[in-house]
C-alpha positions, 0 to 999 in steps of 0.5 A: 834794591834800596835798603829799607829804613824806618824813622821812628815816629814817637812824637819828637824829632824832625821827621820829614827833614830826616825822611827827605835827607835819607831818601836823598842818601839812597834809602827807601824810607818809612816814617812810622810809630810801628815797632814791628816795622822798626824791628824788621827794617834794614836800618832804624833811625831814632830822631829826637828834639827837646827834653831827654825825659819827654823823648823817653816818655814818647819812646816808652809810650809806643813800646819803643825801648825793647825793639831798639835794644833788641836790634842793637843786641842782634847786630841790626843797625840803628842811627840816633840823631840829637836827643835820639843819640842822648837817650841811648846813654844810661841816663839824662839829668835835666833840671835836677831830675835824672831820667833813665835812658835806654842804656846802650851806651855808658854815661850820663847826659848833663848840661853843657858847661859853657858860657853860652847855651844852647850850643846852636850853629855850625861846628867842626868835630874830631873824628878818629881814624876808623870811623865809618860815619865820617869816612871820606869827610874832610877834617874841617867839615862842619855840622849843625848843632842845637843842644844844651845837654851833652854826653861826655867821653868817659873812660867806660865809653871808650873802653867799651870799644866805642869809636867816639867823635868829639867837639868843643863848646865850652868843654869837650863833649861827644859829637858822635859815637859808633859802637857795633851796629849803633851809630849816633850823632849829637848834631843834625846831619839832615840840617848839615848840608853836604857834610851831613848828606855824605855822613847819611850816605855812609850810614845808608851804604853800611846797611844790608 
C-alpha cells in the first residue's frame, strides 16, 4: 500500500509539480488546505515560494501552524521545501521586518550575504554521513535553488541533534536539515531532476 502524503495548500508553492514528483516517488498524494487531512497523513509536505511573511500568513490563515508542530512533536514525518523549510525556523527577517516562524528549528532566516542574489540555479551540497535524505546520492549531485534568504548552521541548530547539509553562495548556508521527523530542503527537489527524484524517493520510503 502506498504511503498517503498531503501537500499542504495554503496559497503558496509549486503544488502541482510537487504533487507529480511525489507521485513518481511512490506516494499517494492529496493537495489540500484541510488541516485534518494534514494531521492524519503518513507524510505532510509544506511547500513555499516567495516571502517568509506571506507564507506564514497563508499558513496561519488555514490554521496550519498547530498541526505542523503537533505532527513533529508526535514523531509524524513532515517535509518542508524552500520557504516551507524556512518557516520551520524561529523567525525570518526581510526588509527590516522580523516575522515569527513555526519555531521547530533554532535560528533565523536572513538575506544571503552574496554579491548576486537571488541564488538561482544548480548547486552542489555537502551532506554529512548519516543523512537519510541524501542516502545513496553521489557527493557531486546538483540541486536547483531559487532564493535570496537562507538559514545558517548556528551552534544551537547542530547541538540540537539536527543533521545539517550545507551549500555555498557567497557564504555557507543551510541547504537541508533533518531533525527527527522533520526533514526540509532549501532547494526544490521537484525541480532537481534525477537527484531530486532520488531524494524524494528516500523521504517517501521512510514513511510508515
